[in-house]
DSSP file (Angstrom, degrees, kcal/mol; ACC not computed):
  #  RESIDUE AA STRUCTURE BP1 BP2  ACC     N-H-->O    O-->H-N    N-H-->O    O-->H-N    TCO  KAPPA ALPHA  PHI   PSI    X-CA   Y-CA   Z-CA
    1    1 A M              0   0    0      0, 0.0    76,-0.4     0, 0.0     3,-0.1   0.000 360.0 360.0 360.0 127.5    0.7   19.4  -16.0
    2    2 A G        -     0   0    0      1,-0.2    73,-0.1    74,-0.1     0, 0.0  -0.082 360.0 -50.8 -81.6 179.3    3.9   17.6  -16.8
    3    3 A P        -     0   0    0      0, 0.0     2,-0.4     0, 0.0    73,-0.2  -0.258  54.8-155.2 -57.2 145.4    4.6   13.8  -16.7
    4    4 A V  E     -A   75   0A   0     71,-2.8    71,-2.8    -3,-0.1     2,-0.5  -0.983   5.8-160.5-123.6 130.4    3.6   12.1  -13.5
    5    5 A T  E     -A   74   0A   0     -2,-0.4     2,-0.4    69,-0.2    69,-0.2  -0.963   9.1-170.2-117.2 128.7    5.1    8.9  -12.2
    6    6 A I  E     +A   73   0A   0     67,-3.0    67,-2.5    -2,-0.5   117,-0.1  -0.935   7.3 174.1-118.4 135.6    3.3    6.9   -9.7
    7    7 A R        -     0   0    0     -2,-0.4    65,-0.1    65,-0.2   115,-0.1  -0.973  36.5-103.6-133.6 151.3    4.6    3.9   -7.7
    8    8 A P        -     0   0    0      0, 0.0   115,-0.1     0, 0.0     4,-0.1  -0.377  30.0-165.7 -67.6 152.6    3.2    1.9   -4.9
    9    9 A R  S  > S+     0   0    0    115,-0.1     4,-2.1     3,-0.1     3,-0.2   0.862  73.6  44.7-105.8 -55.2    4.7    2.7   -1.5
   10   10 A R  H  > S+     0   0    0      1,-0.2     4,-2.6     2,-0.2     5,-0.2   0.929 113.5  48.3 -61.4 -49.9    3.9    0.0    1.1
   11   11 A I  H  > S+     0   0    0      1,-0.2     4,-2.1     2,-0.2    -1,-0.2   0.834 109.4  54.3 -64.4 -30.7    4.6   -3.1   -1.0
   12   12 A R  H  > S+     0   0    0     -3,-0.2     4,-2.4     2,-0.2    -1,-0.2   0.902 109.0  48.5 -68.2 -42.4    8.0   -1.6   -2.1
   13   13 A R  H  X S+     0   0    0     -4,-2.1     4,-1.6     1,-0.2     5,-0.3   0.957 112.7  47.8 -60.3 -47.7    9.1   -1.1    1.5
   14   14 A V  H  X S+     0   0    0     -4,-2.6     4,-2.5     1,-0.2    -2,-0.2   0.900 111.8  48.7 -56.8 -40.2    8.0   -4.6    2.4
   15   15 A C  H  X S+     0   0    0     -4,-2.1     4,-2.3     1,-0.2    -1,-0.2   0.844 110.2  51.6 -72.4 -36.3    9.8   -6.2   -0.5
   16   16 A W  H  < S+     0   0    0     -4,-2.4    -1,-0.2     2,-0.2    -2,-0.2   0.728 116.3  41.0 -75.2 -19.4   13.0   -4.3    0.1
   17   17 A V  H  X S+     0   0    0     -4,-1.6     4,-1.0    -5,-0.2    -2,-0.2   0.869 117.6  47.9 -84.6 -43.6   13.0   -5.4    3.8
   18   18 A L  H  X S+     0   0    0     -4,-2.5     4,-2.2    -5,-0.3     5,-0.2   0.890 101.0  62.6 -72.1 -39.2   11.9   -9.0    3.0
   19   19 A A  H  X S+     0   0    0     -4,-2.3     4,-2.1     1,-0.2     5,-0.2   0.937 106.2  43.2 -59.1 -49.7   14.4   -9.8    0.1
   20   20 A P  H  > S+     0   0    0      0, 0.0     4,-2.3     0, 0.0    -1,-0.2   0.825 112.0  55.2 -65.5 -23.5   17.6   -9.5    2.2
   21   21 A I  H  X S+     0   0    0     -4,-1.0     4,-2.4    -3,-0.2    -2,-0.2   0.909 107.4  50.3 -68.6 -39.4   16.0  -11.4    5.1
   22   22 A V  H  X S+     0   0    0     -4,-2.2     4,-2.3     2,-0.2     5,-0.2   0.931 111.4  47.7 -69.1 -45.8   15.2  -14.3    2.7
   23   23 A V  H  X S+     0   0    0     -4,-2.1     4,-1.9    -5,-0.2    -1,-0.2   0.916 111.9  50.2 -57.4 -44.3   18.8  -14.4    1.4
   24   24 A G  H  X S+     0   0    0     -4,-2.3     4,-2.3     2,-0.2    -2,-0.2   0.859 109.6  50.4 -61.1 -38.3   20.0  -14.3    4.9
   25   25 A L  H  X S+     0   0    0     -4,-2.4     4,-2.5     1,-0.2    -2,-0.2   0.898 111.2  47.9 -64.1 -42.4   17.8  -17.1    6.0
   26   26 A F  H  X S+     0   0    0     -4,-2.3     4,-2.1     2,-0.2    -1,-0.2   0.847 110.3  52.6 -71.4 -32.6   18.8  -19.2    3.1
   27   27 A G  H  X S+     0   0    0     -4,-1.9     4,-2.2    -5,-0.2    -2,-0.2   0.920 111.7  46.4 -68.0 -41.4   22.5  -18.5    3.9
   28   28 A V  H  X S+     0   0    0     -4,-2.3     4,-2.8     1,-0.2    -2,-0.2   0.933 112.3  50.5 -60.9 -46.3   22.0  -19.5    7.6
   29   29 A L  H  X S+     0   0    0     -4,-2.5     4,-2.0     1,-0.2    -1,-0.2   0.878 108.3  52.4 -59.2 -41.6   20.2  -22.6    6.4
   30   30 A A  H  X S+     0   0    0     -4,-2.1     4,-1.1     2,-0.2    -1,-0.2   0.911 111.1  47.7 -61.7 -44.7   23.1  -23.4    4.0
   31   31 A L  H >< S+     0   0    0     -4,-2.2     3,-0.6     1,-0.2    -2,-0.2   0.932 111.1  50.8 -62.5 -45.2   25.6  -23.1    6.8
   32   32 A A  H >< S+     0   0    0     -4,-2.8     3,-1.2     1,-0.2    -1,-0.2   0.832 105.6  55.6 -60.6 -38.0   23.5  -25.2    9.1
   33   33 A L  H 3< S+     0   0    0     -4,-2.0    13,-0.4     1,-0.3    -1,-0.2   0.701 103.1  56.2 -74.2 -19.7   23.1  -28.0    6.5
   34   34 A G  T <<  +     0   0    0     -4,-1.1     2,-1.3    -3,-0.6    -1,-0.3   0.196  69.8 127.3 -93.3  19.7   26.9  -28.3    6.2
   35   35 A G  S <  S-     0   0    0     -3,-1.2    -1,-0.2     1,-0.2    -3,-0.1  -0.034  83.9-101.7 -75.3  35.8   27.4  -28.9    9.8
   36   36 A G        +     0   0    0     -2,-1.3     2,-0.7     1,-0.2    -1,-0.2   0.693  55.3 172.4  60.0  28.3   29.4  -32.0    9.4
   37   37 A G        -     0   0    0     -4,-0.2     8,-0.6     9,-0.1     2,-0.3  -0.571  20.9-150.3 -65.8 105.9   26.6  -34.5   10.2
   38   38 A E  B     -D   44   0B   0     -2,-0.7     2,-0.5     6,-0.1     6,-0.2  -0.649  12.9-170.5 -84.7 134.2   28.1  -37.9    9.4
   39   39 A I    >   -     0   0    0      4,-1.1     3,-1.0    -2,-0.3     4,-0.4  -0.857  49.2 -75.9-126.4 100.8   25.8  -40.6    8.3
   40   40 A G  G >  S-     0   0    0     -2,-0.5     3,-0.8     1,-0.2    -1,-0.3  -0.128  97.6 -24.7  47.6-138.8   27.4  -44.0    8.2
   41   41 A E  G 3  S+     0   0    0      1,-0.2    -1,-0.2    -3,-0.1    -3,-0.0   0.656 125.5  73.0 -82.7 -11.0   29.8  -44.7    5.3
   42   42 A G  G <  S-     0   0    0     -3,-1.0    -1,-0.2     1,-0.2    -2,-0.2   0.611  89.8-144.7 -79.9  -7.6   28.3  -42.3    2.8
   43   43 A G    <   +     0   0    0     -3,-0.8    -4,-1.1    -4,-0.4    -1,-0.2  -0.485  54.1   2.0  81.7-152.6   29.7  -39.2    4.6
   44   44 A R  B     -D   38   0B   0     -6,-0.2    -6,-0.1    -2,-0.1     3,-0.1  -0.376  58.2-143.1 -76.0 146.1   27.9  -35.8    4.9
   45   45 A V  S    S+     0   0    0     -8,-0.6     2,-0.5     1,-0.2    -1,-0.1   0.890  88.7  48.5 -74.9 -40.8   24.4  -35.6    3.3
   46   46 A F  S    S-     0   0    0    -13,-0.4   -10,-0.2    -9,-0.2    -1,-0.2  -0.897  74.4-161.7-108.0 123.8   24.9  -32.0    2.1
   47   47 A Q    >>  -     0   0    0     -2,-0.5     4,-1.6    -3,-0.1     3,-0.5  -0.406  38.0 -97.0 -91.7 171.7   28.1  -31.1    0.1
   48   48 A P  H 3> S+     0   0    0      0, 0.0     4,-2.2     0, 0.0     5,-0.2   0.855 124.9  58.5 -58.6 -34.1   29.4  -27.6   -0.4
   49   49 A G  H 3> S+     0   0    0      1,-0.2     4,-2.0     2,-0.2     5,-0.1   0.872 104.0  51.8 -63.9 -31.2   27.8  -27.4   -3.8
   50   50 A D  H <> S+     0   0    0     -3,-0.5     4,-1.7     2,-0.2    -1,-0.2   0.863 108.5  52.9 -67.9 -33.4   24.4  -28.1   -2.1
   51   51 A Q  H  X S+     0   0    0     -4,-1.6     4,-1.9     2,-0.2    -2,-0.2   0.882 109.6  46.5 -63.2 -42.1   25.2  -25.2    0.3
   52   52 A V  H  X S+     0   0    0     -4,-2.2     4,-2.8     1,-0.2    -2,-0.2   0.870 110.7  53.0 -72.7 -32.8   25.9  -22.8   -2.6
   53   53 A A  H  X S+     0   0    0     -4,-2.0     4,-2.7     2,-0.2    -2,-0.2   0.890 106.9  54.1 -65.6 -36.1   22.7  -24.0   -4.4
   54   54 A M  H  X S+     0   0    0     -4,-1.7     4,-1.7     2,-0.2    -2,-0.2   0.929 109.9  44.9 -61.8 -48.7   20.8  -23.2   -1.2
   55   55 A V  H  X S+     0   0    0     -4,-1.9     4,-2.4     1,-0.2     5,-0.2   0.916 112.0  54.3 -64.3 -43.6   22.2  -19.6   -1.1
   56   56 A G  H  X S+     0   0    0     -4,-2.8     4,-2.6     1,-0.2     5,-0.2   0.929 105.5  52.0 -56.0 -43.7   21.4  -19.4   -4.9
   57   57 A L  H  X S+     0   0    0     -4,-2.7     4,-2.8     1,-0.2    -1,-0.2   0.899 107.8  53.9 -60.6 -38.3   17.7  -20.4   -4.2
   58   58 A G  H  X S+     0   0    0     -4,-1.7     4,-2.3     1,-0.2    -1,-0.2   0.919 108.9  47.4 -61.1 -44.3   17.6  -17.6   -1.7
   59   59 A V  H  X S+     0   0    0     -4,-2.4     4,-1.8     2,-0.2    -2,-0.2   0.857 111.7  50.5 -65.9 -33.9   18.8  -15.1   -4.2
   60   60 A L  H  X S+     0   0    0     -4,-2.6     4,-2.3    -5,-0.2    -2,-0.2   0.930 111.4  47.7 -68.6 -43.2   16.3  -16.3   -6.8
   61   61 A M  H  X S+     0   0    0     -4,-2.8     4,-2.4    -5,-0.2    -2,-0.2   0.871 110.1  52.5 -68.3 -32.8   13.5  -16.0   -4.3
   62   62 A A  H  X S+     0   0    0     -4,-2.3     4,-2.6    -5,-0.2    -1,-0.2   0.920 108.3  51.5 -61.9 -41.0   14.6  -12.5   -3.3
   63   63 A G  H  X S+     0   0    0     -4,-1.8     4,-0.9     2,-0.2    -2,-0.2   0.892 108.6  51.2 -62.3 -39.3   14.6  -11.6   -7.0
   64   64 A G  H >< S+     0   0    0     -4,-2.3     3,-0.9     1,-0.2     4,-0.5   0.949 110.8  48.8 -64.3 -46.7   11.0  -13.0   -7.2
   65   65 A I  H >< S+     0   0    0     -4,-2.4     3,-1.9     1,-0.2    -2,-0.2   0.917 107.4  55.2 -56.0 -46.3   10.1  -10.8   -4.2
   66   66 A L  H >< S+     0   0    0     -4,-2.6     3,-2.0     1,-0.3    -1,-0.2   0.672  89.7  74.5 -67.5 -19.9   11.7   -7.8   -5.8
   67   67 A L  G X< S+     0   0    0     -3,-0.9     3,-1.6    -4,-0.9    -1,-0.3   0.814  84.4  68.7 -62.5 -25.4    9.6   -8.2   -9.0
   68   68 A F  G <  S+     0   0    0     -3,-1.9    -1,-0.3    -4,-0.5    -2,-0.2   0.492  90.2  62.6 -71.9  -2.0    6.7   -6.8   -6.8
   69   69 A T  G <  S+     0   0    0     -3,-2.0    -1,-0.3     1,-0.1    -2,-0.2   0.480  83.2  84.4 -95.6  -0.4    8.6   -3.4   -6.8
   70   70 A R    <   +     0   0    0     -3,-1.6    -2,-0.2    -4,-0.2    -1,-0.1   0.821  55.7 111.9 -71.5 -32.0    8.2   -3.1  -10.5
   71   71 A P        +     0   0    0      0, 0.0     2,-0.3     0, 0.0    13,-0.2  -0.094  39.9 152.1 -48.2 136.8    4.7   -1.6  -10.8
   72   72 A R  E     - B   0  83A   0     11,-2.1    11,-3.1   -65,-0.1     2,-0.5  -0.940  30.7-154.0-164.8 145.8    4.8    2.0  -12.1
   73   73 A V  E     -AB   6  82A   0    -67,-2.5   -67,-3.0    -2,-0.3     2,-0.5  -0.989   8.8-176.3-126.1 124.6    2.6    4.4  -14.0
   74   74 A T  E     +AB   5  81A   0      7,-2.6     7,-3.4    -2,-0.5     2,-0.3  -0.975  18.0 163.2-119.2 128.5    3.9    7.2  -16.0
   75   75 A A  E     +AB   4  80A   0    -71,-2.8   -71,-2.8    -2,-0.5     5,-0.2  -0.988  15.6 168.1-145.7 152.1    1.3    9.6  -17.6
   76   76 A D        -     0   0    0      3,-2.1   -74,-0.1    -2,-0.3    69,-0.1  -0.666  61.1 -67.8-135.9-162.2    0.9   13.0  -19.2
   77   77 A E  S    S+     0   0    0    -76,-0.4    71,-0.1    -2,-0.2     3,-0.1   0.684 129.1  33.1 -64.9 -17.9   -1.9   14.7  -21.2
   78   78 A R  S    S+     0   0    0      1,-0.2    15,-2.5    14,-0.1    16,-0.3   0.798 119.9  18.5-105.3 -45.0   -1.4   12.4  -24.1
   79   79 A T  E     - C   0  92A   0     13,-0.3    -3,-2.1    14,-0.1     2,-0.4  -0.879  49.1-152.0-136.3 163.7   -0.4    9.0  -23.0
   80   80 A I  E     -BC  75  91A   0     11,-3.2    11,-2.9    -2,-0.3     2,-0.5  -0.996  11.2-164.5-135.1 130.9   -0.2    6.6  -20.0
   81   81 A S  E     -BC  74  90A   0     -7,-3.4    -7,-2.6    -2,-0.4     2,-0.5  -0.957   8.4-168.2-114.0 130.6    2.4    3.8  -19.6
   82   82 A I  E     -BC  73  89A   0      7,-3.0     7,-2.7    -2,-0.5     2,-0.5  -0.974   7.9-169.8-122.8 130.2    1.7    1.1  -17.1
   83   83 A Q  E     -BC  72  88A   0    -11,-3.1   -11,-2.1    -2,-0.5     5,-0.2  -0.969  12.3-177.2-118.6 115.9    4.2   -1.3  -15.9
   84   84 A N        -     0   0    0      3,-2.4     3,-0.2    -2,-0.5    36,-0.0  -0.370  50.1 -83.5 -99.6-176.8    2.8   -4.2  -13.8
   85   85 A V  S    S+     0   0    0      1,-0.2     2,-0.5    -2,-0.1   -16,-0.1   0.957 123.9  19.2 -52.1 -54.0    4.7   -7.0  -12.1
   86   86 A V  S    S-     0   0    0     -3,-0.0    -1,-0.2   -16,-0.0    -2,-0.1  -0.981 127.3  -7.5-118.2 124.5    4.6   -8.9  -15.5
   87   87 A G        -     0   0    0     -2,-0.5    -3,-2.4    -3,-0.2     2,-0.3   0.029  63.9-142.3  83.9 170.2    4.0   -7.0  -18.7
   88   88 A G  E     -C   83   0A   0     -5,-0.2     2,-0.3   -17,-0.0    -5,-0.2  -0.972   2.1-131.7-165.7 174.3    3.0   -3.5  -19.3
   89   89 A Y  E     -C   82   0A   0     -7,-2.7    -7,-3.0    -2,-0.3     2,-0.4  -0.971   4.3-164.8-137.9 141.7    0.9   -1.1  -21.5
   90   90 A H  E     +C   81   0A   0     -2,-0.3    -9,-0.2    -9,-0.2    -2,-0.0  -0.925  30.7 167.6-130.2 107.5    1.6    2.1  -23.4
   91   91 A L  E     -C   80   0A   0    -11,-2.9   -11,-3.2    -2,-0.4     2,-0.3  -0.895  35.7-125.5-123.6 145.5   -1.8    3.6  -24.3
   92   92 A P  E >   -C   79   0A   0      0, 0.0     3,-1.3     0, 0.0     4,-0.3  -0.640  33.7-115.9 -78.3 151.6   -3.0    7.0  -25.6
   93   93 A W  G >  S+     0   0    0    -15,-2.5     3,-2.2    -2,-0.3   -14,-0.1   0.798 106.8  78.2 -60.1 -28.0   -5.6    8.5  -23.4
   94   94 A E  G 3  S+     0   0    0    -16,-0.3    -1,-0.3     1,-0.3   -15,-0.1   0.805  92.1  50.8 -52.2 -33.6   -8.1    8.3  -26.4
   95   95 A V  G <  S+     0   0    0     -3,-1.3    18,-2.9    17,-0.1     2,-0.5   0.536  92.6  93.7 -81.7  -8.1   -8.6    4.6  -25.7
   96   96 A V  E <   +E  112   0C   0     -3,-2.2    16,-0.3    -4,-0.3     3,-0.1  -0.785  44.6 178.9 -93.2 125.8   -9.3    5.1  -22.0
   97   97 A R  E     -     0   0C   0     14,-3.4     2,-0.3    -2,-0.5    15,-0.2   0.839  64.5 -13.4 -86.8 -40.9  -12.8    5.4  -21.0
   98   98 A A  E     -E  111   0C   0     13,-1.4    13,-3.0     2,-0.0     2,-0.6  -0.987  50.7-127.3-161.3 151.8  -12.4    5.7  -17.2
   99   99 A V  E     -E  110   0C   0     -2,-0.3     2,-0.4    11,-0.2    11,-0.2  -0.957  39.2-167.2-103.5 118.0  -10.0    5.3  -14.3
  100  100 A R  E     +E  109   0C   0      9,-3.1     9,-3.0    -2,-0.6     2,-0.2  -0.881  26.3 173.7-116.8 142.4  -11.7    3.1  -11.8
  101  101 A F        -     0   0    0     -2,-0.4     7,-0.1     7,-0.2     3,-0.1  -0.645  22.0-171.2-139.2  82.2  -10.9    2.3   -8.2
  102  102 A E    >   -     0   0    0      5,-0.2     3,-2.0    -2,-0.2     5,-0.1  -0.405  31.2 -94.8 -83.0 147.8  -13.7    0.2   -6.9
  103  103 A P  T 3  S+     0   0    0      0, 0.0    -1,-0.1     0, 0.0    22,-0.0  -0.246 110.9  22.6 -53.0 137.3  -14.1   -0.7   -3.2
  104  104 A G  T 3  S+     0   0    0      1,-0.3    -2,-0.0    -3,-0.1    21,-0.0   0.149  93.1 119.6  94.8 -24.7  -12.7   -4.1   -2.4
  105  105 A N    <   -     0   0    0     -3,-2.0    -1,-0.3     1,-0.1    20,-0.1  -0.556  62.8-137.6 -78.5 143.7  -10.3   -4.1   -5.4
  106  106 A P  S    S+     0   0    0      0, 0.0    19,-2.9     0, 0.0    20,-0.4   0.748  81.3   3.2 -72.2 -27.7   -6.6   -4.4   -4.5
  107  107 A W  E    S- F   0 124C   0     17,-0.3    17,-0.2    18,-0.1    -5,-0.2  -0.960  84.5 -86.2-153.8 169.5   -5.6   -1.8   -7.1
  108  108 A A  E     - F   0 120C   0     15,-2.3    12,-2.8    12,-0.8     2,-0.3  -0.195  38.3-161.9 -75.8 171.4   -7.0    0.6   -9.6
  109  109 A S  E     -EF 100 119C   0     -9,-3.0    -9,-3.1    10,-0.3     2,-0.5  -0.976  15.3-127.0-148.2 160.2   -7.8   -0.2  -13.2
  110  110 A L  E     -EF  99 118C   0      8,-2.6     8,-2.4    -2,-0.3     2,-0.6  -0.957  15.9-146.7-112.2 130.3   -8.5    1.5  -16.5
  111  111 A E  E     -EF  98 117C   0    -13,-3.0   -14,-3.4    -2,-0.5   -13,-1.4  -0.830  21.1-148.5 -92.4 121.0  -11.6    0.8  -18.5
  112  112 A L  E >   -E   96   0C   0      4,-3.1     3,-1.4    -2,-0.6   -16,-0.3  -0.389  24.6-111.6 -87.4 164.4  -10.9    0.9  -22.2
  113  113 A E  T 3  S+     0   0    0    -18,-2.9   -17,-0.1     1,-0.3    -1,-0.1   0.738 119.0  57.0 -68.3 -23.1  -13.2    2.0  -25.0
  114  114 A D  T 3  S-     0   0    0    -19,-0.3    -1,-0.3     2,-0.1     3,-0.1   0.178 122.5-106.7 -91.2  17.7  -13.3   -1.6  -26.2
  115  115 A D  S <  S+     0   0    0     -3,-1.4    -2,-0.1     1,-0.2     2,-0.1   0.545  77.5 135.6  67.9   9.0  -14.5   -2.8  -22.8
  116  116 A D        -     0   0    0     -5,-0.0    -4,-3.1     2,-0.0     2,-0.4  -0.483  46.8-141.2 -80.9 161.4  -11.2   -4.3  -21.8
  117  117 A V  E     -F  111   0C   0     -6,-0.2     2,-0.5    -2,-0.1    -6,-0.2  -0.996   9.6-160.6-124.5 127.3   -9.9   -3.6  -18.3
  118  118 A V  E     -F  110   0C   0     -8,-2.4    -8,-2.6    -2,-0.4     2,-0.2  -0.928  18.4-131.4-110.4 123.6   -6.2   -3.0  -17.6
  119  119 A A  E     -F  109   0C   0     -2,-0.5     2,-0.5   -10,-0.2   -10,-0.3  -0.511  10.1-156.1 -71.6 142.6   -5.0   -3.4  -14.1
  120  120 A V  E >   +F  108   0C   0    -12,-2.8     3,-1.8    -2,-0.2   -12,-0.8  -0.754  14.7 177.5-123.3  82.3   -2.8   -0.5  -12.7
  121  121 A M  E 3  S+     0   0C   0     -2,-0.5    -1,-0.1     1,-0.3   -37,-0.1   0.630  70.3  73.3 -61.4 -16.6   -0.9   -2.3  -10.0
  122  122 A A  E 3  S+     0   0C   0      1,-0.2     2,-0.8   -50,-0.1    -1,-0.3   0.754  90.0  62.5 -75.3 -25.3    1.1    0.8   -9.1
  123  123 A V  E <  S+     0   0C   0     -3,-1.8   -15,-2.3   -15,-0.1     2,-0.3  -0.858  78.0 179.7-103.5 101.1   -2.0    2.3   -7.4
  124  124 A Q  E >   -F  107   0C   0     -2,-0.8     3,-1.7   -17,-0.2   -17,-0.3  -0.767  35.2-132.0-108.9 142.1   -2.7   -0.1   -4.6
  125  125 A A  G >  S+     0   0    0    -19,-2.9     3,-2.0    -2,-0.3     6,-0.1   0.871 104.5  64.8 -62.8 -33.7   -5.6    0.1   -2.0
  126  126 A N  G 3  S+     0   0    0    -20,-0.4    -1,-0.3     1,-0.3     3,-0.1   0.560  89.6  67.5 -72.1  -1.1   -3.2   -0.5    0.9
  127  127 A D  G X  S-     0   0    0     -3,-1.7     3,-1.4     1,-0.2    -1,-0.3   0.473  81.3-178.8 -85.7  -6.8   -1.5    2.8    0.1
  128  128 A K  T X>  +     0   0    0     -3,-2.0     4,-2.0     1,-0.3     3,-0.5  -0.195  66.2  19.3  47.6-110.0   -4.7    4.6    1.2
  129  129 A E  H 3> S+     0   0    0      1,-0.3     4,-3.2     2,-0.2    -1,-0.3   0.902 126.1  54.8 -56.9 -46.4   -4.3    8.4    0.7
  130  130 A H  H <> S+     0   0    0     -3,-1.4     4,-1.8     1,-0.2    -1,-0.3   0.892 109.7  47.6 -51.2 -43.3   -1.5    8.0   -1.7
  131  131 A A  H <> S+     0   0    0     -3,-0.5     4,-2.5    -4,-0.3    -1,-0.2   0.924 110.9  50.5 -62.6 -49.7   -3.7    5.8   -3.8
  132  132 A V  H  X S+     0   0    0     -4,-2.0     4,-2.4     1,-0.2    -2,-0.2   0.938 112.3  48.1 -57.3 -51.8   -6.6    8.2   -3.7
  133  133 A A  H  X S+     0   0    0     -4,-3.2     4,-2.2     1,-0.2    -1,-0.2   0.850 110.5  50.5 -59.2 -36.0   -4.3   11.0   -4.8
  134  134 A A  H  X S+     0   0    0     -4,-1.8     4,-2.4    -5,-0.3    -1,-0.2   0.909 110.0  49.5 -72.7 -40.4   -2.9    9.0   -7.6
  135  135 A V  H  X S+     0   0    0     -4,-2.5     4,-2.8     1,-0.2    -2,-0.2   0.926 111.6  51.2 -64.5 -43.3   -6.4    8.0   -8.9
  136  136 A R  H  X S+     0   0    0     -4,-2.4     4,-1.9     1,-0.2    -1,-0.2   0.905 110.1  48.6 -59.4 -44.3   -7.3   11.7   -8.8
  137  137 A T  H  X S+     0   0    0     -4,-2.2     4,-2.2     2,-0.2    -1,-0.2   0.922 111.7  48.0 -61.6 -44.5   -4.3   12.7  -10.7
  138  138 A L  H  X S+     0   0    0     -4,-2.4     4,-2.3     1,-0.2     5,-0.2   0.908 112.0  51.5 -67.4 -40.4   -4.9   10.1  -13.4
  139  139 A R  H  X S+     0   0    0     -4,-2.8     4,-1.9    -5,-0.2    -1,-0.2   0.852 108.6  49.6 -64.9 -30.6   -8.5   11.2  -13.7
  140  140 A S  H  X S+     0   0    0     -4,-1.9     4,-2.4     2,-0.2    -2,-0.2   0.868 110.8  50.5 -74.6 -35.8   -7.5   14.8  -14.1
  141  141 A L  H  X S+     0   0    0     -4,-2.2     4,-1.9     2,-0.2    -2,-0.2   0.856 109.4  50.8 -66.9 -32.3   -5.0   13.8  -16.8
  142  142 A L  H  X S+     0   0    0     -4,-2.3     4,-1.9     2,-0.2    -2,-0.2   0.914 112.3  47.5 -68.2 -41.0   -7.7   11.8  -18.5
  143  143 A A  H  X S+     0   0    0     -4,-1.9     4,-1.9     1,-0.2    -2,-0.2   0.869 110.7  51.0 -64.5 -37.1  -10.0   14.9  -18.3
  144  144 A A  H  X S+     0   0    0     -4,-2.4     4,-2.5     1,-0.2    -1,-0.2   0.854 107.6  53.3 -72.3 -34.4   -7.2   17.2  -19.6
  145  145 A S  H  X S+     0   0    0     -4,-1.9     4,-1.9     2,-0.2    -2,-0.2   0.898 108.9  49.7 -65.5 -40.5   -6.7   14.8  -22.5
  146  146 A R  H  X S+     0   0    0     -4,-1.9     4,-1.5     2,-0.2    -2,-0.2   0.885 112.1  48.3 -65.2 -42.5  -10.5   15.0  -23.4
  147  147 A T  H  X S+     0   0    0     -4,-1.9     4,-1.2     1,-0.2    -2,-0.2   0.919 110.2  50.7 -71.1 -39.7  -10.3   18.8  -23.2
  148  148 A E  H  < S+     0   0    0     -4,-2.5     3,-0.3     1,-0.2    -1,-0.2   0.883 109.4  51.7 -61.6 -40.7   -7.2   19.0  -25.4
  149  149 A R  H  < S+     0   0    0     -4,-1.9    -1,-0.2     1,-0.2    -2,-0.2   0.833 107.6  52.3 -69.1 -31.3   -8.9   16.7  -28.1
  150  150 A R  H  <        0   0    0     -4,-1.5    -1,-0.2     1,-0.2    -2,-0.2   0.798 360.0 360.0 -80.9 -22.1  -12.0   18.9  -28.2
  151  151 A S     <        0   0    0     -4,-1.2    -1,-0.2    -3,-0.3    -2,-0.2   0.472 360.0 360.0 -74.2 360.0   -9.8   22.1  -28.9
């Protein structure tokens, strides 16, 4: 079996829809805030710079939302590379004891030989059958690596 790449499905779709909506909402809000509302001698409360900053905040928030599209797992018979929302791991299969996906957990995890647990955010419970297939694939790669070490 060659290298396998696994990415979450549902959260990626939601993020790619939500990010432009957030930018659009902040853009509309910026236009609404610059609506020429005069207050006494001080003039407008929101200046053009404030409007630009509001759009900038929308872009930053959209970027934060798109961070949730980062999770990815790439694995073959020798190694597994995990990229979570923040941080990642590159591990040989020798240090992995088990691939776990327990009921109630939002994503899968790797149980390591030193009793550490590494979250695999690319395999998410809300992806249902896709997640089950991904866990089966990772477990088969773990088994293949053990077979390869014994030979």
